[in-house]
C-alpha positions in Angstrom: 0.7 -25.3 15.4 3.1 -24.6 12.5 2.0 -24.0 8.9 3.8 -23.1 5.7 3.8 -19.5 4.8 0.8 -18.4 2.8 1.8 -16.9 -0.6 0.2 -13.6 0.4 2.3 -13.5 3.6 5.7 -14.0 1.8 5.7 -10.4 0.7 5.6 -9.1 4.3 7.6 -11.8 6.2 10.6 -13.3 4.5 11.9 -14.0 8.0 11.5 -17.8 8.1 10.1 -20.6 6.1 7.4 -21.3 8.7 5.8 -19.6 11.6 3.1 -20.2 14.2 -0.4 -19.1 13.0 -1.0 -15.6 14.3 -3.6 -15.3 17.1 -7.0 -13.8 16.4 -7.2 -10.4 17.9 -10.4 -8.7 19.2 -11.3 -5.1 18.4 -11.8 -4.5 22.2 -8.5 -6.0 23.3 -6.4 -4.0 25.7 -4.5 -1.4 23.8 -6.9 -1.2 20.8 -8.3 2.2 19.8 -12.0 2.7 20.2 -14.0 1.3 17.3 -17.5 1.6 15.9 -18.9 -1.8 15.1 -20.8 -1.9 11.8 -23.4 -4.4 10.6 -22.3 -7.3 8.4 -22.1 -6.1 4.8 -21.9 -2.4 5.9 -19.1 0.0 5.1 -18.4 3.2 7.0 -20.1 6.4 5.9 -18.1 8.3 3.2 -18.1 11.5 5.2 -16.7 9.8 8.3 -13.2 9.6 9.8 -12.3 7.1 12.5 -12.1 3.4 13.4 -14.6 0.8 12.2 -15.1 -2.9 12.6 -16.4 -4.9 9.7 -17.1 -8.6 9.1 -16.6 -11.5 9.8 -19.0 -12.2 6.9 -18.6 -10.1 3.8 -20.9 -9.1 1.0 -19.2 -8.7 -2.4 -19.5 -5.1 -3.5 -22.0 -4.6 -6.4 -19.4 -2.4 -8.2 -17.4 -5.5 -8.9 -20.0 -6.7 -11.5 -20.1 -5.4 -15.1 -23.2 -3.3 -15.8 -24.7 -2.9 -19.3 -24.3 0.5 -20.7 -21.3 1.4 -18.5 -18.3 2.6 -20.7 -15.3 0.3 -20.3 -11.8 1.6 -20.0 -8.9 -0.1 -21.7 -5.7 -1.7 -20.2 -2.3 -1.5 -21.7 0.9 -3.2 -20.5 4.6 -2.7 -21.1 7.9 -3.7 -19.5 10.8 -1.7 -18.1 14.2 -3.3 -18.3 16.3 -2.3 -15.3 19.4 -1.9 -17.5 17.6 1.0 -19.3 17.0 3.0 -16.1 19.1 5.3 -14.1 17.7 4.6 -10.7 17.5 1.2 -9.0 20.0 -0.1 -11.5 21.3 -2.7 -10.9 18.9 -4.3 -8.5 19.8 -6.5 -5.5 19.0 -10.1 -4.4 19.8 -11.7 -1.1 22.3 -14.6 -0.9 20.6 -16.0 2.2 18.6 -14.7 5.1 20.7 -12.5 7.3 21.7 -12.7 10.9 21.2 -10.1 13.7 23.8 -7.4 13.8 25.5 -7.9 17.2 26.1 -4.2 17.5 22.5 -3.3 16.6 19.7 -5.8 17.3 17.3 -3.7 15.3 18.8 -4.7 12.0 20.3 -7.6 10.1 23.6 -8.3 8.5 22.7 -9.5 4.9 24.8 -10.5 2.0 23.5 -9.5 -1.4 24.5 -9.6 -5.1 23.5 -7.3 -8.0 20.8 -8.4 -10.5 19.2 -7.2 -13.6 15.4 -7.4 -13.7 12.3 -6.6 -15.7 9.4 -4.6 -14.2 6.0 -5.1 -15.7 3.6 -2.2 -15.8 -0.2 -2.3 -16.3 -2.2 0.9 -17.0 -5.9 1.3 -16.9 -7.2 4.2 -19.0 -10.8 5.2 -18.4 -13.2 5.5 -21.3 -13.9 9.1 -20.3 -10.2 10.2 -20.7 -9.8 13.1 -23.1 -6.4 13.0 -24.9 -4.2 15.9 -24.0 -6.0 16.6 -20.7 -4.0 16.0 -17.5 -5.5 13.0 -15.7 -5.5 12.3 -12.0 -4.0 8.9 -11.3 -3.4 6.2 -8.7 -0.2 4.2 -8.4 -0.7 0.6 -7.2 2.3 -1.5 -6.0 3.0 -5.2 -6.7 1.4 -5.0 -10.2 0.6 -5.2 -13.0 -2.5 -7.4 -12.3 -4.6 -4.7 -10.6 -5.0 -2.8 -13.9 -7.3 -5.6 -15.1 -8.4 -6.7 -11.7 -9.8 -3.3 -10.7 -11.1 -2.4 -14.2 -14.8 -3.1 -13.6 -14.7 -1.3 -10.2 -13.2 1.8 -11.7 -15.5 1.7 -14.7 -18.5 1.7 -12.4 -17.3 4.3 -9.9 -16.3 6.7 -12.7 -19.5 6.2 -14.6 -21.5 6.9 -11.4 -19.3 10.0 -10.9 -18.2 8.8 -7.5 -14.6 9.2 -8.4 -12.9 11.3 -11.1 -11.8 9.6 -14.3 -8.5 8.3 -12.9 -5.7 6.5 -14.7 -4.5 3.5 -12.7 -0.8 2.6 -12.9 0.0 -0.9 -11.5 3.7 -1.3 -11.1 5.5 -4.6 -10.6 8.2 -4.8 -8.0 11.8 -5.6 -8.7 11.7 -9.1 -7.2 12.2 -10.9 -4.0 11.2 -9.5 -0.7 12.3 -7.8 2.6 15.8 -7.2 3.8 18.4 -7.7 1.0 15.9 -8.1 -1.9 14.9 -5.5 -4.5 11.3 -5.3 -3.4 12.4 -4.6 0.2 14.8 -1.9 -1.0 12.1 -0.2 -3.0 9.2 -0.5 -0.5 10.5 -0.6 3.0 13.2 2.1 3.2 12.3 5.4 4.7 13.1 7.8 2.0 11.8 9.3 -1.3 13.9 7.1 -3.6 11.1 5.0 -4.9 8.8 8.0 -5.4 11.7 9.5 -7.4 12.0 6.3 -9.4 8.3 6.4 -10.3 8.5 10.0 -11.2 11.5 9.8 -13.5 11.4 6.3 -14.8 7.8 5.1 -14.8 5.5 8.0 -15.4 7.2 9.3 -18.5 7.1 5.8 -20.0 3.4 5.6 -19.1 2.7 8.9 -20.9 4.7 7.8 -24.0 3.5 4.2 -24.3 -0.1 4.7 -23.3 -0.9 8.1 -24.9 -2.0 9.8 -21.7 -1.0 13.0 -19.9 -0.7 12.8 -16.1 -1.4 15.5 -13.6 1.4 17.2 -11.6 -1.1 18.2 -8.9 -0.3 16.1 -5.7 -3.9 16.3 -4.7 -4.7 14.4 -7.9 -2.2 11.6 -7.2 -2.8 8.6 -5.0 -0.6 5.7 -3.9 -2.0 2.3 -2.9 -0.5 -1.0 -1.8 -0.8 -4.1 0.3 1.6 -5.2 3.0 5.0 -3.6 2.3 3.3 -2.0 -0.7 1.1 -0.3 1.8 3.9 1.2 3.8 5.6 2.1 0.5 2.5 4.1 -0.4 2.7 6.2 2.8 6.4 6.5 2.5 5.9 8.1 -1.0 3.4 10.5 0.3 5.3 11.4 3.4 8.8 11.9 1.9 7.4 13.3 -1.4 4.4 15.2 -0.2 4.9 17.5 -3.1 3.9 14.6 -5.4 1.2 12.5 -3.5 -1.6 13.4 -1.1 -3.8 10.3 -1.1 -2.9 6.9 0.3 -4.8 3.5 0.5 -3.3 0.6 2.4 -4.3 -3.0 3.2 -2.4 -4.8 6.0 0.2 -2.0 5.8 3.7 -3.1 6.9 4.2 -0.3 9.4 6.8 -2.3 11.1 10.6 -2.5 11.2 11.6 -3.9 7.7 13.9 -1.3 6.5 17.4 -2.3 5.3 20.2 -1.3 5.3 20.0 0.4 8.6 19.5 4.2 8.5 20.2 5.9 11.8 17.9 8.8 10.8 15.0 6.3 10.9 16.1 3.5 13.2 12.7 1.9 13.5 11.9 1.7 9.8 8.2 2.2 9.1 7.4 1.5 12.7 8.7 5.0 13.2 5.7 6.5 11.5 3.5 5.9 14.5 6.3 5.9 17.1 7.9 9.3 16.3 7.4 10.8 12.8 3.6 11.4 12.7 3.3 12.4 16.4 6.4 14.7 16.2 5.7 16.4 12.8 3.3 19.1 11.7 0.2 17.5 10.0 0.8 16.9 6.3 -2.0 17.1 3.6 -2.4 13.3 3.4 -5.7 11.6 3.3 -5.1 7.9 4.3 -7.2 4.7 4.4 -5.7 1.8 6.5 -7.0 -1.7 7.2 -5.9 -4.8 9.0 -7.2 -8.3 9.6 -8.0 -9.7 13.1 -5.7 -12.6 12.2 -3.0 -10.5 10.6 0.7 -11.0 11.0 2.5 -11.3 14.3 6.1 -12.2 13.4 8.6 -12.0 16.3 11.4 -12.8 13.7 15.1 -13.3 14.5 15.5 -9.7 15.7 13.0 -10.0 18.5 12.6 -6.2 18.2 9.0 -6.0 19.4 8.2 -4.1 16.1 6.7 -6.8 13.9 3.0 -7.0 15.0 0.9 -5.8 12.0 -2.3 -5.4 14.2 -0.5 -3.4 16.9 1.2 -1.2 14.2 -2.1 -0.3 12.5 -3.7 0.3 15.9 -0.9 2.7 16.7 -1.3 4.4 13.3 -5.0 5.0 13.9 -4.3 6.6 17.3 -1.6 9.0 16.0 -3.5 9.9 12.9 -6.5 10.9 15.0 -4.4 12.8 17.5 -2.8 14.8 14.7 -6.1 15.6 13.0 -5.6 13.5 9.8 -8.4 12.6 7.5 -8.4 8.8 7.8 -10.5 5.7 8.0 -9.3 2.5 9.7 -11.1 -0.8 9.1 -10.5 -3.7 11.5 -11.6 -6.7 9.5 -12.9 -9.7 11.5 -12.4 -13.2 10.0 -9.5 -11.8 7.8 -5.8 -12.6 7.6 -2.9 -10.9 6.0 -4.0 -8.9 2.9 -7.6 -9.1 4.1 -8.6 -10.4 0.6 -12.1 -11.6 1.7 -12.8 -8.2 3.3 -11.6 -6.4 0.2 -14.3 -8.0 -1.8 -16.7 -5.8 0.2 -14.8 -2.6 1.0 -12.3 -1.9 -1.8 -14.7 0.1 -4.0 -15.7 2.1 -0.9 -12.0 2.6 0.0 -11.2 3.9 -3.5 -14.2 6.3 -3.4 -13.3 7.5 0.1 -9.6 8.2 -0.8 -10.7 10.3 -3.7 -13.4 12.2 -1.8 -12.9 16.0 -2.0 -10.8 16.0 -5.1 -11.3 18.9 -7.5 -9.1 19.4 -10.5 -7.3 22.7 -10.6 -8.5 25.0 -13.3 
């Protein structure tokens, strides 16, 4: 059966205009890591690491509802014009989908052209923020809507002292997706360039436009994203571990989407679980990952065997455990790419888990 691409899947695929519906995978399939199956409506314990199965029916988290007496943060927005930045200027856009490189089947030959673009930024500032004090913060990719969308969750978690008073910075991408487009260039490439862009182009503008001061402590900085935004979050923490220690992903694109080809990282983000994490000393990264049982399986034109989102996240869980990382992995039954129905239940828990153990430096 063939169906049109769901809007939520476009960000991760961009490989064809239609594809077969991904099969539903089971948590106990051959090759899956061992899981603890939770009751419906239950999230893992906050103190736990490991692999957990949730769903297929989900209970919306109570933290999503406004509560009388809870101080409300405020949201500010502004726009960054690419022509006013030093990095990622100009952007790129793809002329048409590429063809497999005959000399290297792991990558594509793609024709692009330069573009100017505008990047929208949304900033949530908690009611408890004290002017002049350095605030911990979370960067969220594919913004700026999360600044408003997560506002009530953050209001409640901060009021209940379950997370510190964090600033949330929701950053729009530069447009398009995957190989040859600006979003793919920013999110999928295995380097610290996008973290550098945020550090030099976004954060100073947040401080200036929103009247906040942001911490330089990497333990007080988190990166979060969905699909390629999720792999981008880990890429930031991996290559700029001096800047970020905390990562939250949903349907993370830990697959081979990087372009142009980089011989140092020939498998793109698939290399995280194939070689990088297993072959490197453990870094101070606390990471939450999640995937749907009907998440993406996209053979694509490369037929590289590195485009199964469930397999990729299973592999991530195995290598994270083997290297002793602090991690939680949710396998979400009855969920597809982006696990939106499951997020209704687990997102407040995930945010709290990612920030567990944070203590501001004196």
